[in-house]
DSSP file (Angstrom, degrees, kcal/mol; ACC not computed):
  #  RESIDUE AA STRUCTURE BP1 BP2  ACC     N-H-->O    O-->H-N    N-H-->O    O-->H-N    TCO  KAPPA ALPHA  PHI   PSI    X-CA   Y-CA   Z-CA
    1    1 A M     >        0   0    0      0, 0.0     4,-2.1     0, 0.0     5,-0.2   0.000 360.0 360.0 360.0 -34.3   52.6   32.1  -36.1
    2    2 A A  H  >  +     0   0    0      1,-0.2     4,-2.0     2,-0.2     5,-0.1   0.884 360.0  52.3 -64.3 -37.1   49.4   30.2  -36.9
    3    3 A A  H  > S+     0   0    0      1,-0.2     4,-2.2     2,-0.2    -1,-0.2   0.885 107.7  52.1 -65.6 -37.0   50.3   27.6  -34.3
    4    4 A R  H  > S+     0   0    0      2,-0.2     4,-2.3     1,-0.2    -2,-0.2   0.905 108.4  50.2 -66.5 -40.4   50.7   30.3  -31.7
    5    5 A A  H  X S+     0   0    0     -4,-2.1     4,-2.3     1,-0.2    -1,-0.2   0.885 110.3  50.8 -64.5 -38.1   47.2   31.8  -32.6
    6    6 A R  H  X S+     0   0    0     -4,-2.0     4,-2.2     2,-0.2    -1,-0.2   0.911 109.6  49.7 -66.9 -40.6   45.7   28.3  -32.2
    7    7 A T  H  X S+     0   0    0     -4,-2.2     4,-1.5     1,-0.2    -2,-0.2   0.906 110.6  50.7 -62.7 -41.2   47.3   27.8  -28.8
    8    8 A C  H  X S+     0   0    0     -4,-2.3     4,-1.5     1,-0.2    -1,-0.2   0.902 109.5  50.5 -62.8 -40.5   46.0   31.2  -27.8
    9    9 A W  H  < S+     0   0    0     -4,-2.3     6,-0.3     1,-0.2    -1,-0.2   0.886 107.5  53.7 -65.3 -37.2   42.5   30.3  -28.9
   10   10 A M  H  < S+     0   0    0     -4,-2.2    -1,-0.2     1,-0.2    -2,-0.2   0.816 108.5  50.0 -67.8 -29.1   42.7   27.0  -26.9
   11   11 A Q  H  < S+     0   0    0     -4,-1.5    -1,-0.2     1,-0.3    -2,-0.2   0.821 117.7  39.3 -77.1 -30.2   43.6   28.9  -23.8
   12   12 A W    ><  +     0   0    0     -4,-1.5     3,-1.7    -5,-0.1    -1,-0.3  -0.796  67.2 178.2-121.5  86.9   40.7   31.4  -24.2
   13   13 A P  T 3  S+     0   0    0      0, 0.0    -1,-0.1     0, 0.0    -2,-0.1   0.716  77.6  61.0 -67.6 -20.2   37.7   29.4  -25.4
   14   14 A W  T 3  S+     0   0    0      2,-0.1     3,-0.1     3,-0.0    -5,-0.1   0.547  83.5  99.6 -83.9  -4.9   35.4   32.5  -25.4
   15   15 A S  S <  S-     0   0    0     -3,-1.7    -3,-0.0    -6,-0.3     0, 0.0  -0.433  92.7 -82.5 -75.0 157.7   37.6   34.3  -28.0
   16   16 A P        -     0   0    0      0, 0.0    -1,-0.1     0, 0.0    -2,-0.1  -0.282  48.8-119.8 -61.0 143.4   36.4   34.2  -31.6
   17   17 A R        -     0   0    0     -3,-0.1     2,-0.2     1,-0.1   -11,-0.0  -0.514  22.6-109.8 -82.5 149.0   37.4   31.0  -33.5
   18   18 A P    >>  -     0   0    0      0, 0.0     3,-1.4     0, 0.0     4,-0.5  -0.545  29.6-120.1 -71.1 148.7   39.5   31.0  -36.5
   19   19 A S  H >> S+     0   0    0      1,-0.3     4,-0.6    -2,-0.2     3,-0.6   0.778 109.9  60.8 -64.4 -27.9   37.5   30.2  -39.6
   20   20 A G  H 3> S+     0   0    0      1,-0.2     4,-1.8     2,-0.2    -1,-0.3   0.695  88.4  74.0 -72.9 -18.7   39.6   27.1  -40.4
   21   21 A D  H <> S+     0   0    0     -3,-1.4     4,-2.3     1,-0.2    -1,-0.2   0.871  90.8  55.2 -64.8 -37.8   38.7   25.5  -37.1
   22   22 A L  H <X S+     0   0    0     -3,-0.6     4,-2.2    -4,-0.5    -1,-0.2   0.872 107.0  51.1 -62.7 -36.8   35.1   24.6  -38.2
   23   23 A L  H  X S+     0   0    0     -4,-0.6     4,-2.2     2,-0.2    -1,-0.2   0.901 109.7  49.6 -67.3 -40.1   36.6   22.8  -41.2
   24   24 A H  H  X S+     0   0    0     -4,-1.8     4,-1.7     2,-0.2    -2,-0.2   0.918 111.8  48.3 -63.9 -42.3   38.9   20.8  -39.0
   25   25 A R  H  X>S+     0   0    0     -4,-2.3     5,-2.4     1,-0.2     4,-0.7   0.896 112.3  48.7 -65.7 -40.1   36.0   19.8  -36.6
   26   26 A A  H ><5S+     0   0    0     -4,-2.2     3,-0.6     1,-0.2    -1,-0.2   0.892 109.8  52.1 -66.8 -38.6   33.8   18.8  -39.5
   27   27 A A  H 3<5S+     0   0    0     -4,-2.2    -1,-0.2     1,-0.2    -2,-0.2   0.848 111.1  47.4 -66.7 -33.3   36.6   16.7  -41.0
   28   28 A R  H 3<5S-     0   0    0     -4,-1.7    -1,-0.2    -5,-0.2    -2,-0.2   0.564 115.3-114.3 -84.1  -8.9   37.1   14.9  -37.7
   29   29 A G  T <<5 +     0   0    0     -4,-0.7    -3,-0.2    -3,-0.6    -2,-0.1   0.648  68.6 141.7  84.2  15.5   33.3   14.2  -37.2
   30   30 A L      < -     0   0    0     -5,-2.4    -1,-0.3    -6,-0.2    -2,-0.1  -0.526  62.3 -88.8 -86.1 157.0   33.1   16.5  -34.2
   31   31 A P        -     0   0    0      0, 0.0    -1,-0.1     0, 0.0    -3,-0.0  -0.356  29.6-135.2 -63.7 146.2   30.1   18.7  -33.6
   32   32 A L  S    S+     0   0    0     -3,-0.1     2,-0.4    -6,-0.1    -7,-0.1   0.773  87.3  66.3 -76.4 -25.6   30.5   22.1  -35.1
   33   33 A E  S    S-     0   0    0      3,-0.0     2,-0.4   -11,-0.0     3,-0.0  -0.815  79.1-138.4 -99.4 137.7   29.2   24.0  -32.1
   34   34 A D    >>  -     0   0    0     -2,-0.4     4,-1.0     1,-0.1     3,-0.6  -0.738   9.8-136.2 -94.1 140.4   31.3   23.9  -28.9
   35   35 A A  T 34 S+     0   0    0     -2,-0.4     3,-0.2     1,-0.2    -1,-0.1   0.796 105.2  58.1 -65.4 -27.4   29.5   23.5  -25.6
   36   36 A V  T 34 S+     0   0    0      1,-0.2    -1,-0.2     4,-0.0     4,-0.1   0.824 103.5  52.2 -71.5 -30.5   31.7   26.2  -24.1
   37   37 A M  T <4 S+     0   0    0     -3,-0.6    -1,-0.2     2,-0.1    -2,-0.2   0.716  91.8  89.0 -80.7 -21.1   30.5   28.7  -26.7
   38   38 A R  S  < S-     0   0    0     -4,-1.0     2,-0.2    -3,-0.2    -5,-0.0  -0.501  87.9-108.1 -76.7 145.4   26.8   28.1  -26.0
   39   39 A P        -     0   0    0      0, 0.0    -1,-0.1     0, 0.0    -2,-0.1  -0.500  34.7-121.4 -70.4 143.0   25.1   30.2  -23.4
   40   40 A K        -     0   0    0     -2,-0.2     3,-0.1    -4,-0.1    -4,-0.0  -0.681  22.4-123.0 -87.1 135.6   24.3   28.2  -20.3
   41   41 A P        -     0   0    0      0, 0.0    -1,-0.1     0, 0.0     2,-0.0  -0.390  38.4 -91.8 -71.5 155.5   20.6   28.0  -19.2
   42   42 A P        -     0   0    0      0, 0.0     3,-0.1     0, 0.0     0, 0.0  -0.366  29.6-129.1 -65.0 149.1   19.7   29.2  -15.7
   43   43 A L  S    S+     0   0    0      1,-0.2     2,-0.5    -3,-0.1     0, 0.0   0.830  92.1  38.5 -70.0 -32.8   19.8   26.4  -13.2
   44   44 A S        -     0   0    0      1,-0.1    -1,-0.2     2,-0.0     4,-0.1  -0.975  55.2-169.2-126.0 129.9   16.4   27.2  -11.8
   45   45 A I  S    S+     0   0    0     -2,-0.5     2,-0.3     2,-0.1    -1,-0.1   0.840  77.6  73.4 -80.7 -35.0   13.3   28.3  -13.8
   46   46 A V  S    S-     0   0    0      1,-0.1    -2,-0.0     2,-0.0     2,-0.0  -0.626  93.9-114.2 -80.4 135.2   11.4   29.3  -10.6
   47   47 A S        -     0   0    0     -2,-0.3     4,-0.1     2,-0.1    -2,-0.1  -0.325  14.7-128.0 -67.6 152.6   12.7   32.4   -9.0
   48   48 A S  S    S+     0   0    0     -4,-0.1    -1,-0.1     2,-0.1    -2,-0.0   0.677  92.1  80.8 -76.5 -16.4   14.3   32.0   -5.6
   49   49 A V  S    S-     0   0    0      1,-0.0    -2,-0.1     0, 0.0     2,-0.1  -0.813  88.3-124.4 -90.9 120.6   12.0   34.8   -4.1
   50   50 A P        -     0   0    0      0, 0.0     2,-0.2     0, 0.0    -2,-0.1  -0.372  23.8-116.6 -66.3 142.6    8.6   33.3   -3.3
   51   51 A D    >   -     0   0    0      1,-0.1     3,-0.8    -4,-0.1     0, 0.0  -0.554  13.0-134.5 -77.2 141.0    5.7   35.0   -5.0
   52   52 A S  T 3  S+     0   0    0      1,-0.2    -1,-0.1    -2,-0.2     0, 0.0   0.725 101.9  63.0 -71.2 -19.7    3.3   36.7   -2.5
   53   53 A S  T 3  S+     0   0    0      2,-0.1     2,-0.4     0, 0.0    -1,-0.2   0.755  97.2  64.0 -77.6 -22.7    0.3   35.3   -4.4
   54   54 A T  S <  S-     0   0    0     -3,-0.8     5,-0.0     1,-0.0     0, 0.0  -0.843  83.9-130.6-102.7 139.2    1.3   31.7   -3.7
   55   55 A G    >>  -     0   0    0     -2,-0.4     3,-0.8     1,-0.1     4,-0.6  -0.277  28.6-103.3 -78.6 169.4    1.3   30.4   -0.1
   56   56 A P  H >> S+     0   0    0      0, 0.0     4,-0.6     0, 0.0     3,-0.5   0.747 117.8  65.2 -66.3 -21.9    4.3   28.5    1.4
   57   57 A E  H >4 S+     0   0    0      1,-0.2     3,-0.5     2,-0.2     5,-0.0   0.826  93.1  60.2 -69.3 -29.9    2.3   25.2    1.0
   58   58 A S  H <4 S+     0   0    0     -3,-0.8    -1,-0.2     1,-0.2    -4,-0.0   0.759 103.1  51.0 -72.2 -22.0    2.4   25.5   -2.8
   59   59 A L  H << S+     0   0    0     -4,-0.6     2,-0.3    -3,-0.5    -1,-0.2   0.669  94.6  87.3 -86.3 -16.9    6.2   25.4   -2.9
   60   60 A S    <<  -     0   0    0     -4,-0.6     0, 0.0    -3,-0.5     0, 0.0  -0.623  58.1-161.9 -87.2 140.5    6.5   22.3   -0.7
   61   61 A L        +     0   0    0     -2,-0.3    -1,-0.1     2,-0.1     2,-0.1   0.571  62.9 100.8 -92.7 -11.6    6.4   18.9   -2.2
   62   62 A A  S    S-     0   0    0      1,-0.1    -2,-0.1    -5,-0.0     3,-0.1  -0.445  79.2-113.8 -75.6 147.9    5.7   17.2    1.1
   63   63 A R        -     0   0    0     -2,-0.1    -1,-0.1     1,-0.1    -2,-0.1  -0.595  40.4 -99.4 -78.3 140.5    2.1   16.1    1.9
   64   64 A P    >>  -     0   0    0      0, 0.0     4,-1.0     0, 0.0     3,-0.9  -0.286  25.9-125.5 -61.1 146.4    0.5   18.0    4.8
   65   65 A W  H 3> S+     0   0    0      1,-0.2     4,-2.1     2,-0.2     3,-0.1   0.811 105.7  63.6 -64.2 -31.9    0.6   16.2    8.1
   66   66 A W  H 3> S+     0   0    0      1,-0.2     4,-2.3     2,-0.2    -1,-0.2   0.784  97.0  57.1 -69.5 -24.7   -3.2   16.5    8.6
   67   67 A K  H <> S+     0   0    0     -3,-0.9     4,-2.1     2,-0.2    -1,-0.2   0.905 108.1  47.0 -69.8 -39.1   -3.8   14.4    5.5
   68   68 A D  H  X S+     0   0    0     -4,-1.0     4,-2.4     2,-0.2    -2,-0.2   0.891 111.3  52.4 -65.1 -38.8   -1.8   11.6    7.0
   69   69 A L  H  X S+     0   0    0     -4,-2.1     4,-2.5     2,-0.2    -2,-0.2   0.918 109.4  48.4 -64.1 -43.5   -3.6   12.0   10.3
   70   70 A L  H  X S+     0   0    0     -4,-2.3     4,-2.4     1,-0.2    -1,-0.2   0.905 111.0  51.1 -62.6 -40.8   -7.0   11.7    8.6
   71   71 A W  H  X S+     0   0    0     -4,-2.1     4,-2.1     2,-0.2    -2,-0.2   0.917 111.6  46.8 -62.5 -43.6   -5.9    8.6    6.7
   72   72 A M  H  X S+     0   0    0     -4,-2.4     4,-2.4     2,-0.2    -2,-0.2   0.883 111.4  51.2 -68.7 -37.6   -4.7    7.0   10.0
   73   73 A L  H  X S+     0   0    0     -4,-2.5     4,-2.4     2,-0.2    -2,-0.2   0.916 110.0  50.0 -64.4 -41.5   -8.0    7.9   11.8
   74   74 A G  H  X S+     0   0    0     -4,-2.4     4,-2.2     1,-0.2    -2,-0.2   0.905 110.9  49.2 -61.2 -41.9  -10.0    6.4    9.0
   75   75 A L  H  X S+     0   0    0     -4,-2.1     4,-2.3     2,-0.2    -2,-0.2   0.900 110.8  50.5 -64.3 -40.8   -8.0    3.2    9.1
   76   76 A G  H  X S+     0   0    0     -4,-2.4     4,-2.4     2,-0.2    -2,-0.2   0.898 110.4  49.0 -63.9 -41.2   -8.4    3.0   12.9
   77   77 A V  H  X S+     0   0    0     -4,-2.4     4,-2.4     2,-0.2    -2,-0.2   0.911 111.6  49.4 -65.2 -42.1  -12.2    3.5   12.6
   78   78 A A  H  X S+     0   0    0     -4,-2.2     4,-2.1     2,-0.2    -2,-0.2   0.907 111.8  48.6 -63.6 -41.2  -12.4    0.7    9.9
   79   79 A L  H  X S+     0   0    0     -4,-2.3     4,-2.4     2,-0.2    -2,-0.2   0.912 111.4  49.4 -65.7 -42.1  -10.3   -1.6   12.1
   80   80 A A  H  X S+     0   0    0     -4,-2.4     4,-2.4     1,-0.2    -2,-0.2   0.896 110.7  50.7 -64.1 -39.3  -12.5   -1.0   15.1
   81   81 A A  H  X S+     0   0    0     -4,-2.4     4,-2.2     2,-0.2    -1,-0.2   0.895 110.7  49.2 -64.7 -39.1  -15.6   -1.6   13.1
   82   82 A M  H  X S+     0   0    0     -4,-2.1     4,-2.3     2,-0.2    -2,-0.2   0.918 111.9  47.4 -67.5 -42.7  -14.3   -4.9   11.8
   83   83 A V  H  X S+     0   0    0     -4,-2.4     4,-1.9     1,-0.2    -2,-0.2   0.908 113.0  49.9 -64.1 -41.2  -13.3   -6.1   15.3
   84   84 A G  H  X S+     0   0    0     -4,-2.4     4,-0.8     1,-0.2    -2,-0.2   0.890 110.8  49.3 -63.4 -39.7  -16.7   -5.1   16.6
   85   85 A W  H  X S+     0   0    0     -4,-2.2     4,-0.6     1,-0.2     3,-0.5   0.902 110.6  50.0 -67.3 -40.4  -18.4   -6.9   13.8
   86   86 A L  H  < S+     0   0    0     -4,-2.3     4,-0.4     1,-0.2     3,-0.4   0.857 114.5  44.4 -67.1 -33.8  -16.4  -10.1   14.4
   87   87 A A  H  X S+     0   0    0     -4,-1.9     4,-2.1     1,-0.2    -1,-0.2   0.567  92.9  84.0 -86.2  -7.7  -17.1  -10.0   18.1
   88   88 A S  H  X S+     0   0    0     -4,-0.8     4,-2.4    -3,-0.5    -1,-0.2   0.860  86.3  53.2 -67.6 -35.1  -20.8   -9.3   17.7
   89   89 A E  H  X S+     0   0    0     -4,-0.6     4,-2.3    -3,-0.4    -1,-0.2   0.926 109.8  48.4 -64.5 -43.1  -21.9  -12.9   17.1
   90   90 A R  H  > S+     0   0    0     -4,-0.4     4,-2.3     1,-0.2    -2,-0.2   0.923 112.7  48.3 -63.3 -43.4  -20.2  -14.0   20.3
   91   91 A R  H  X S+     0   0    0     -4,-2.1     4,-1.7     1,-0.2    -1,-0.2   0.891 110.0  52.6 -63.4 -38.8  -21.9  -11.2   22.2
   92   92 A A  H  X S+     0   0    0     -4,-2.4     4,-0.5     1,-0.2    -2,-0.2   0.903 110.5  47.1 -64.8 -40.6  -25.2  -12.1   20.7
   93   93 A V  H >< S+     0   0    0     -4,-2.3     3,-0.9     1,-0.2    -1,-0.2   0.909 113.0  48.8 -66.6 -41.4  -24.9  -15.7   21.8
   94   94 A L  H 3< S+     0   0    0     -4,-2.3    -1,-0.2     1,-0.2    -2,-0.2   0.750 105.8  57.3 -73.1 -23.0  -23.8  -14.7   25.3
   95   95 A T  H 3< S+     0   0    0     -4,-1.7    -1,-0.2    -5,-0.2    -2,-0.2   0.584  84.2 104.8 -84.7  -7.9  -26.7  -12.3   25.8
   96   96 A L  S << S-     0   0    0     -3,-0.9    -3,-0.0    -4,-0.5    -4,-0.0  -0.355  86.7 -96.9 -66.2 151.6  -29.3  -14.9   25.1
   97   97 A E     >  -     0   0    0      1,-0.1     4,-3.1     4,-0.0     5,-0.3  -0.405  37.1-113.5 -62.3 146.8  -31.2  -16.2   28.1
   98   98 A P  H  > S+     0   0    0      0, 0.0     4,-2.1     0, 0.0     5,-0.1   0.854 116.1  48.2 -56.4 -37.7  -29.7  -19.5   29.3
   99   99 A E  H  > S+     0   0    0      2,-0.2     4,-2.0     1,-0.2     5,-0.1   0.924 114.9  44.6 -69.5 -43.0  -32.7  -21.6   28.3
  100  100 A A  H  > S+     0   0    0      2,-0.2     4,-2.5     1,-0.2     5,-0.2   0.901 113.4  51.0 -66.9 -40.6  -32.9  -20.0   24.8
  101  101 A R  H  X S+     0   0    0     -4,-3.1     4,-2.5     1,-0.2    -1,-0.2   0.898 109.9  49.9 -63.8 -40.0  -29.2  -20.4   24.4
  102  102 A A  H  X S+     0   0    0     -4,-2.1     4,-2.6    -5,-0.3    -1,-0.2   0.889 111.0  49.7 -65.3 -39.0  -29.3  -24.1   25.4
  103  103 A A  H  X S+     0   0    0     -4,-2.0     4,-2.1     2,-0.2    -2,-0.2   0.914 112.5  46.4 -66.2 -42.7  -32.2  -24.7   22.9
  104  104 A V  H  X S+     0   0    0     -4,-2.5     4,-2.6     2,-0.2    -2,-0.2   0.910 113.5  50.0 -65.3 -41.2  -30.3  -23.0   20.1
  105  105 A F  H  X S+     0   0    0     -4,-2.5     4,-3.0     2,-0.2     5,-0.2   0.927 109.8  49.7 -63.3 -44.8  -27.2  -24.9   20.9
  106  106 A D  H  X S+     0   0    0     -4,-2.6     4,-2.3     1,-0.2    -1,-0.2   0.913 112.9  47.2 -60.7 -42.6  -29.0  -28.3   21.0
  107  107 A D  H  X S+     0   0    0     -4,-2.1     4,-2.2     2,-0.2    -1,-0.2   0.925 114.9  45.6 -64.5 -44.8  -30.6  -27.6   17.6
  108  108 A A  H  X S+     0   0    0     -4,-2.6     4,-2.2     1,-0.2    -2,-0.2   0.893 113.3  50.2 -66.6 -39.2  -27.2  -26.5   16.1
  109  109 A W  H  X S+     0   0    0     -4,-3.0     4,-2.2     2,-0.2    -2,-0.2   0.899 110.7  48.8 -66.6 -41.1  -25.4  -29.5   17.6
  110  110 A A  H  X S+     0   0    0     -4,-2.3     4,-2.2    -5,-0.2    -2,-0.2   0.913 112.8  48.0 -65.3 -42.5  -28.0  -32.0   16.3
  111  111 A G  H  X S+     0   0    0     -4,-2.2     4,-2.2     1,-0.2     5,-0.2   0.884 111.1  51.2 -64.9 -37.9  -27.8  -30.4   12.8
  112  112 A F  H  X S+     0   0    0     -4,-2.2     4,-3.0     2,-0.2     5,-0.3   0.914 110.3  48.5 -65.0 -42.9  -24.0  -30.5   12.9
  113  113 A Q  H  X S+     0   0    0     -4,-2.2     4,-1.4     1,-0.2     5,-0.3   0.907 113.1  47.5 -66.1 -41.2  -23.9  -34.2   13.9
  114  114 A R  H  < S+     0   0    0     -4,-2.2     4,-0.3     1,-0.2    -1,-0.2   0.913 122.0  35.2 -64.1 -41.7  -26.4  -35.1   11.1
  115  115 A L  H  < S+     0   0    0     -4,-2.2    -2,-0.2    -5,-0.2    -3,-0.2   0.885 129.0  27.1 -82.6 -40.1  -24.6  -33.1    8.4
  116  116 A C  H  < S+     0   0    0     -4,-3.0    -3,-0.2    -5,-0.2    -2,-0.2   0.501 100.0  75.4-111.1  -4.8  -20.9  -33.5    9.3
  117  117 A S  S  < S+     0   0    0     -4,-1.4    -1,-0.1    -5,-0.3    -3,-0.1   0.838  87.2  70.2 -78.8 -30.6  -20.5  -36.8   11.3
  118  118 A A  S    S-     0   0    0     -4,-0.3     3,-0.1    -5,-0.3     2,-0.0  -0.336 113.1 -68.7 -76.1 165.2  -20.8  -39.0    8.1
  119  119 A P        -     0   0    0      0, 0.0     2,-0.2     0, 0.0    -1,-0.2  -0.346  66.7-113.8 -55.9 132.7  -18.0  -39.0    5.5
  120  120 A L        -     0   0    0     -4,-0.1     2,-0.3    -3,-0.1    -4,-0.1  -0.459  13.0-139.4 -81.1 137.4  -18.1  -35.6    4.0
  121  121 A H    >>  -     0   0    0     -2,-0.2     3,-2.0     1,-0.1     4,-0.6  -0.709  31.5-117.3 -80.6 144.0  -19.0  -34.8    0.4
  122  122 A T  G >4 S+     0   0    0     -2,-0.3     3,-0.5     1,-0.3    -1,-0.1   0.776 113.5  59.4 -60.5 -26.2  -16.6  -32.0   -0.8
  123  123 A G  G 34 S+     0   0    0      1,-0.2     4,-0.3     2,-0.1    -1,-0.3   0.696 102.2  54.1 -74.0 -18.0  -19.5  -29.6   -1.3
  124  124 A L  G <> S+     0   0    0     -3,-2.0     4,-2.5     1,-0.2     5,-0.2   0.574  82.4  88.3 -92.1 -10.2  -20.4  -29.9    2.4
  125  125 A V  H <X S+     0   0    0     -4,-0.6     4,-2.3    -3,-0.5     5,-0.2   0.912  87.8  48.4 -58.5 -47.0  -17.0  -28.9    3.8
  126  126 A P  H  > S+     0   0    0      0, 0.0     4,-2.1     0, 0.0    -1,-0.2   0.901 112.7  49.2 -62.0 -37.3  -17.6  -25.1    3.8
  127  127 A R  H  > S+     0   0    0     -4,-0.3     4,-2.3     2,-0.2    -2,-0.2   0.897 110.6  50.1 -67.7 -39.7  -21.0  -25.6    5.5
  128  128 A C  H  X S+     0   0    0     -4,-2.5     4,-2.4     2,-0.2    -1,-0.2   0.896 110.3  50.6 -64.8 -39.7  -19.5  -27.9    8.2
  129  129 A R  H  X S+     0   0    0     -4,-2.3     4,-2.3    -5,-0.2    -2,-0.2   0.907 110.4  49.8 -63.4 -40.8  -16.7  -25.3    8.8
  130  130 A E  H  X S+     0   0    0     -4,-2.1     4,-1.9     1,-0.2    -2,-0.2   0.919 113.0  45.5 -64.6 -43.8  -19.3  -22.6    9.2
  131  131 A Q  H  X S+     0   0    0     -4,-2.3     4,-2.5     2,-0.2    -1,-0.2   0.864 111.1  53.3 -68.8 -35.0  -21.4  -24.6   11.7
  132  132 A A  H  X S+     0   0    0     -4,-2.4     4,-1.7     2,-0.2    -2,-0.2   0.913 108.8  49.5 -65.3 -41.4  -18.3  -25.7   13.6
  133  133 A R  H  < S+     0   0    0     -4,-2.3     4,-0.4     1,-0.2    -2,-0.2   0.898 111.6  49.8 -63.0 -39.5  -17.3  -22.0   14.0
  134  134 A F  H >< S+     0   0    0     -4,-1.9     3,-1.3     1,-0.2     4,-0.4   0.901 108.1  52.5 -66.0 -41.4  -20.8  -21.2   15.2
  135  135 A L  H >< S+     0   0    0     -4,-2.5     3,-1.5     1,-0.3     6,-0.3   0.853 100.6  62.0 -64.4 -33.3  -20.8  -24.1   17.7
  136  136 A L  T 3< S+     0   0    0     -4,-1.7    -1,-0.3     1,-0.3    -2,-0.2   0.635  91.9  67.7 -69.0 -11.5  -17.5  -22.8   19.2
  137  137 A L  T <  S+     0   0    0     -3,-1.3    -1,-0.3    -4,-0.4    -2,-0.2   0.711  85.7  85.1 -76.9 -20.5  -19.3  -19.5   20.2
  138  138 A F  S X  S-     0   0    0     -3,-1.5     3,-1.1    -4,-0.4   -44,-0.0  -0.644  70.0-148.1 -87.3 135.5  -21.4  -21.3   22.7
  139  139 A P  T 3  S+     0   0    0      0, 0.0    -1,-0.1     0, 0.0    -3,-0.0   0.712  98.3  68.0 -70.0 -17.8  -20.1  -21.9   26.3
  140  140 A E  T 3  S+     0   0    0    -39,-0.1     2,-1.2    -5,-0.1     5,-0.1   0.638  71.4 103.2 -74.1 -13.6  -22.1  -25.2   26.3
  141  141 A C    <   +     0   0    0     -3,-1.1     2,-0.3    -6,-0.3    -1,-0.1  -0.581  51.9 144.0 -75.6  98.1  -19.8  -26.7   23.6
  142  142 A Q    >   -     0   0    0     -2,-1.2     3,-1.5     4,-0.0     4,-0.2  -0.870  50.5  -9.0-131.0 161.2  -17.7  -29.0   25.7
  143  143 A G  T 3> S+     0   0    0     -2,-0.3     4,-2.3     1,-0.3     5,-0.1  -0.280 131.8  13.6  60.0-116.8  -16.1  -32.4   25.3
  144  144 A A  H 3> S+     0   0    0      1,-0.2     4,-2.8     2,-0.2     5,-0.3   0.860 129.2  54.3 -64.5 -37.5  -17.2  -34.2   22.1
  145  145 A C  H <> S+     0   0    0     -3,-1.5     4,-2.5     1,-0.2    -1,-0.2   0.943 110.7  45.5 -61.2 -47.3  -18.7  -31.0   20.6
  146  146 A L  H  > S+     0   0    0     -4,-0.2     4,-2.0     2,-0.2    -2,-0.2   0.902 114.0  49.3 -63.3 -42.4  -15.4  -29.1   21.1
  147  147 A E  H  X S+     0   0    0     -4,-2.3     4,-1.9     2,-0.2    -2,-0.2   0.944 115.4  41.6 -64.1 -49.4  -13.4  -32.0   19.7
  148  148 A Q  H  X S+     0   0    0     -4,-2.8     4,-2.7     1,-0.2     5,-0.3   0.874 113.3  53.6 -68.4 -36.3  -15.5  -32.4   16.5
  149  149 A A  H  X S+     0   0    0     -4,-2.5     4,-2.7    -5,-0.3     6,-0.3   0.892 110.0  47.8 -65.2 -38.7  -15.9  -28.6   16.0
  150  150 A R  H  X S+     0   0    0     -4,-2.0     4,-1.5    -5,-0.2     5,-0.3   0.882 112.5  49.1 -68.9 -37.1  -12.1  -28.2   16.1
  151  151 A V  H  < S+     0   0    0     -4,-1.9    -2,-0.2     2,-0.2    -1,-0.2   0.939 121.8  33.3 -66.9 -46.1  -11.6  -31.1   13.7
  152  152 A H  H  < S+     0   0    0     -4,-2.7    -2,-0.2     1,-0.2    -3,-0.2   0.848 125.9  40.9 -79.5 -34.0  -14.1  -29.8   11.2
  153  153 A G  H  < S-     0   0    0     -4,-2.7    -3,-0.2    -5,-0.3    -2,-0.2   0.656  88.6-144.0 -90.5 -14.2  -13.6  -26.1   11.7
  154  154 A R     <  +     0   0    0     -4,-1.5     2,-0.3    -5,-0.2    -4,-0.1   0.891  61.1 122.5  49.5  42.4   -9.8  -26.2   12.0
  155  155 A A        -     0   0    0     -5,-0.3     2,-0.3    -6,-0.3    -1,-0.2  -0.955  57.5-135.9-132.9 150.9  -10.2  -23.4   14.6
  156  156 A L              0   0    0     -2,-0.3   -20,-0.0    -3,-0.1     0, 0.0  -0.811 360.0 360.0-104.8 149.2   -9.1  -23.1   18.2
  157  157 A R              0   0    0     -2,-0.3    -1,-0.1   -11,-0.0   -11,-0.0   0.461 360.0 360.0 -85.1 360.0  -11.4  -21.7   20.9
């Protein structure tokens, strides 16, 4: 009869346990509390009905679209400013009067030849690259100027 009661208990886990069952579980090293006997916590702590005091945005985990739009506009403005700044030297050179531009070019070309035509000291390499980049901005830089500026500046026009 005891075996029958145990079988009945195994079929209906929510029924009261026999007192000897705890001793058997302890002897086998099993936990004394059964997971089936414990009450189950609710799946959601937040109620499924939204509270009227909180807006629908507070329940969403997604970032609002307008924040992404502002970020992209800021990135676009920064990129446009950088492109404008990089092109400003070229525009400044081209807006000079032809006589003034030729005088500046002649002075820059003579300084470049004095500094960079001899075998280079390693400390002068950055300065030669900078002057070569500057010479490439001038439309007067043709032939030997273009060739030496490309060699020293490692840049294409």
